[in-house]
Each structure stands twice: as structure tokens, then as C-alpha cells.
FILUM-71699 format. One record per atom (N, C-alpha, C): residue in three letters; x, y, z. Coordinates in steps of 0.05 Angstrom, whole numbers, plus 32768, in hexadecimal, padded with zeros to 4 digits. Layout:
<sedos>
ALAXYZ ...
</sedos>
This chain:
<sedos>
MET80117FE88000 MET800080008000 MET801280198000 LEU800B802B7FEF LEU801A80457FEE LEU801080578004 HIS802280658010 HIS801B80798024 HIS802C80928020 ASN802280A88029 ASN802F80C28025 ASN803C80CB803F ARG805680C58041 ARG806580CD8059 ARG806680EB805D ALA806580FA8047 ALA806581178049 ALA804C81218057 ARG803681128055 ARG801D81188062 ARG801D810E807F GLY803180FE8086 GLY803380F280A1 GLY802780D780A3 GLU802280CA808D GLU801580AF808D GLU802A809A8095 VAL8021808780A5 VAL8031807180AE VAL8021805880A9 LEU802E804280A2 LEU80208029809D LEU8021801780B6 LEU800B800880BA LEU800A7FF480D0 LEU7FFA7FDD80C5 SER80057FC580C9 SER7FF77FAC80C0 SER7FE17FA680D4 ILE7FC87FA580CB ILE7FB17F9E80DB ILE7FA47F8680CD SER7FA47F6F80DB SER7F9A7F5680D0 SER7FA57F5080B4 GLY7FBF7F5580B2 GLY7FCD7F4E8099 GLY7FCA7F628082 ARG7FBD7F788087 ARG7FB97F8D8073 ARG7FC57FA7807D ASP7FD67FB4806C ASP7FE17FCE8074 ASP7FCB7FE38074 ARG7FCB7FF2808A ARG7FB88008808D ARG7FC880228092 LYS7FBE80388087 LYS7FCB8052808B LYS7FC2805D80A6 LEU7FD5806780B5 LEU7FD0807780CD LEU7FD9809380C7 CYS7FC980A780CF CYS7FD180C380CB CYS7FC580D480E1 LEU7FD680E480ED LEU7FCD80F68102 LEU7FC3811080F5 THR7FA9811280F3 THR7F9D812A80E7 THR7F91813B80FD LEU7F88815380F6 LEU7F7B8164810A LEU7F6281568115 GLY7F5381498103 GLY7F3C813A810C GLY7F438124811F ALA7F598116811A ALA7F628101812D ALA7F69810C8148 LEU7F7681238147 LEU7F7D81308161 LEU7F6481388170 ALA7F5181448163 ALA7F38814B8170 ALA7F298133817B GLU7F2A811D816C GLU7F1D81048175 GLU7F2B80FA818E LEU7F4580FB818F LEU7F5480F281A6 LEU7F50810481BE GLU7F4F811E81BA GLU7F49813081D0 GLU7F2E812A81DD ALA7F1A812581CC ALA7EFF811E81D6 ALA7EFF810381E4 ALA7F0D80EF81D8 ALA7F0D80D481E3 ALA7F1A80D381FE PHE7F2F80E38202 PHE7F3E80E3821B PHE7F3680FA822D ASP7F22810A8225 ASP7F17811F8236 ASP7F2D81328240 VAL7F3D813C822D VAL7F5181508233 VAL7F4B816A8226 VAL7F5681808231 VAL7F4E819A8226 VAL7F6581A88218 SER7F7C819C8217 SER7F9381A88209 SER7FA4819381FB PHE7FB3819D81E8 PHE7FC6818B81DA PHE7FDB818081EE ALA7FE481918200 ALA7FF881898214 ALA7FED81738226 GLU7FD48176822E GLU7FC78162823F GLU7FC481488230 LEU7FBE814A8216 LEU7FBC81328206 LEU7FD781238205 GLY7FEC81338201 GLY800781278200 GLY800D8118821A GLU800681248231 GLU800B8117824B GLU7FFB80FD824D ARG7FE280FE8243 ARG7FD080E78244 ARG7FDB80D08233 LEU7FE580D7821B LEU7FEF80C38209 LEU800980B78211 ALA801780C38224 ALA803180B9822E ALA802E809F823D HIS801580998246 HIS801080818256 HIS7FF88072824C LEU7FFA80678234 LEU7FE480598227 LEU7FDF803D8232 THR7FC580378235 THR7FBD801C823A THR7FB8800F821F ALA7FB37FF5821F ALA7FAC7FE78206 ALA7F927FF381FB ALA7F7F7FF8820C ALA7F6680048202 ALA7F6A802081F6 ASP7F7C802F8203 ASP7F83804A81F8 ASP7F90804781DD LEU7FA2803381DA LEU7FAF802F81C0 LEU7F9B802981AA LEU7F87801A81B0 LEU7F728014819D LEU7F63802E8195 THR7F5D803F81A8 THR7F50805981A3 THR7F61806A8191 VAL7F7B806B8197 VAL7F8E807B8187 VAL7F8F8070816B LEU7F9280568169 LEU7F938049814E LEU7F7A804F813E SER7F63804E814B SER7F4A8053813D SER7F4A80708131 ALA7F5380838141 ALA7F55809F8137 ALA7F6980A28121 LEU7F8080958123 LEU7F958097810F LEU7F8E808980F5 VAL7F80807280F7 VAL7F76806480DF VAL7F62807580D1 ALA7F50808280E0 ALA7F3D809580D4 ALA7F4C80AC80C6 GLY7F6180B680D2 GLY7F7180CB80C6 GLY7F7E80C180AC GLY7F8380A780AA GLY7F8E809B8092 GLY7F798094807D GLY7F5F80998083 GLY7F4B8096806F GLY7F38807E8072 GLU7F3B806E8088 GLU7F298058808C GLU7F1C805B80A7 VAL7F07804C80AB VAL7EF9804C80C5 VAL7EFA803180D2 MET7F06803080E9 MET7F07801780F9 MET7F03801F8116 SER7EF080138123 SER7EEA801A813F SER7EFF800C8150 PRO7F0280168169 PRO7F148007817C PRO7F0C7FEA817F ALA7EF27FE4817E ALA7EE97FC88181 ALA7EF27FB88169 GLU7EF07FC38151 GLU7EF97FB58139 GLU7F177FB0813A LEU7F267FC48143 LEU7F437FC18146 LEU7F4A7FAC815B ALA7F3B7FAB8171 ALA7F407F978186 ALA7F3D7F7B817B ALA7F2B7F778168 ALA7F267F5D815C ALA7F397F568146 SER7F4A7F69813F SER7F5D7F668129 SER7F787F5B8133 ARG7F887F518120 ARG7FA37F488127 ARG7FB57F608124 ILE7FC07F6A813A ILE7FD27F81813A ILE7FE97F7B814D ASP80017F7E8143 ASP80197F7B8155 ASP801A7F938167 PRO80187F908181 PRO80187FA78194 PRO80307FB98191 ARG80477FAD818E ARG80607FBD818C ARG805F7FCD8172 ALA80577FC1815C ALA80567FCF8142 ALA80417FE58144 ALA802B7FE08152 ALA80167FF58155 ALA8021800D8164 ALA802E8007817A ALA803A801D818A ALA804E802D817A GLU805F801F816B GLU8073802C815B GLU8066803D8145 ALA805180328138 ALA804380418123 ALA8036805A812D VAL802A80588145 VAL801D806F8151 VAL803280848157 ALA8048807C8163 ALA805E808F8169 ALA8068809C814F GLU806B808C813A GLU807580978121 GLU806180AA8114 ALA804780A48116 ALA803380B6810B ALA803480D1811A PHE803780D18134 PHE803980EA8143 PHE805380F9813B LYS806980EA8139 LYS808280F68131 LYS808181038116 GLN807480F58103 GLN807280FF80E7 GLN8061811980E7 ALA804C811980F7 ALA803A813080F7 ALA804581488107 LEU80538142811D LEU805A8158812F LEU8078815D8131 GLY8088814D8124 GLY80A581518124 GLY80B2813F8139 ASP80CC8141813A ASP80DC812F814B ASP80D681318169 ASP80CB81478171 ASP80C6814C818E ASP80AD813F8198 ALA809D81338186 ALA80838127818E ALA8087810E819E 
</sedos>
């Protein structure tokens, strides 16, 4: 699958199929609402200590940013390497926000 690294897209294998993850403004807004935070800084603090359920929420928002819709429940039922998922999420934030993310 082709992806646009300049746009901040990162690939993650979900049930054997590459999916694009992308941190968009919409994904950020979705995450702020999901984690009930009022600032970007507070979101960053919250994301520093993710649970598995949190990771599914983040993946759902980033997959939507990449152009597909998958709920956290759908992702939970999928085959996803946890380490690869965490690395892809970190890379998506890094691509969107720079090396300091």
C-alpha cells in the first residue's frame, strides 16, 4: 500500500492488511474528547501512559485520519502486534508534530 510520508502517514499491519495511520486535526479533536482533556499539553501527558484500551482508541482515531473507519472494538478483534502498534502511533505523532513529539 502506498502512503504519503510527507502528509505524516504511517503504515500498520492490521489483520494482515496494511492500514494508513495519520494524525490529523480531526484525530486530535477526537482524542481530546475521548480522553476528556482541555489542552494539547494535557493530551500529551495523558498519552504518555497508555493502557491497551487507550491504544485502541488512539489507533481508531489515527486509522480514521488515514481514511478508514475502524472502531476500537473492531481493532480489538483484529490481529495487531502491540509493539508495532505502539511504534506506529509514536511515528505518526513524530511525523505530524516533529522530533519533539
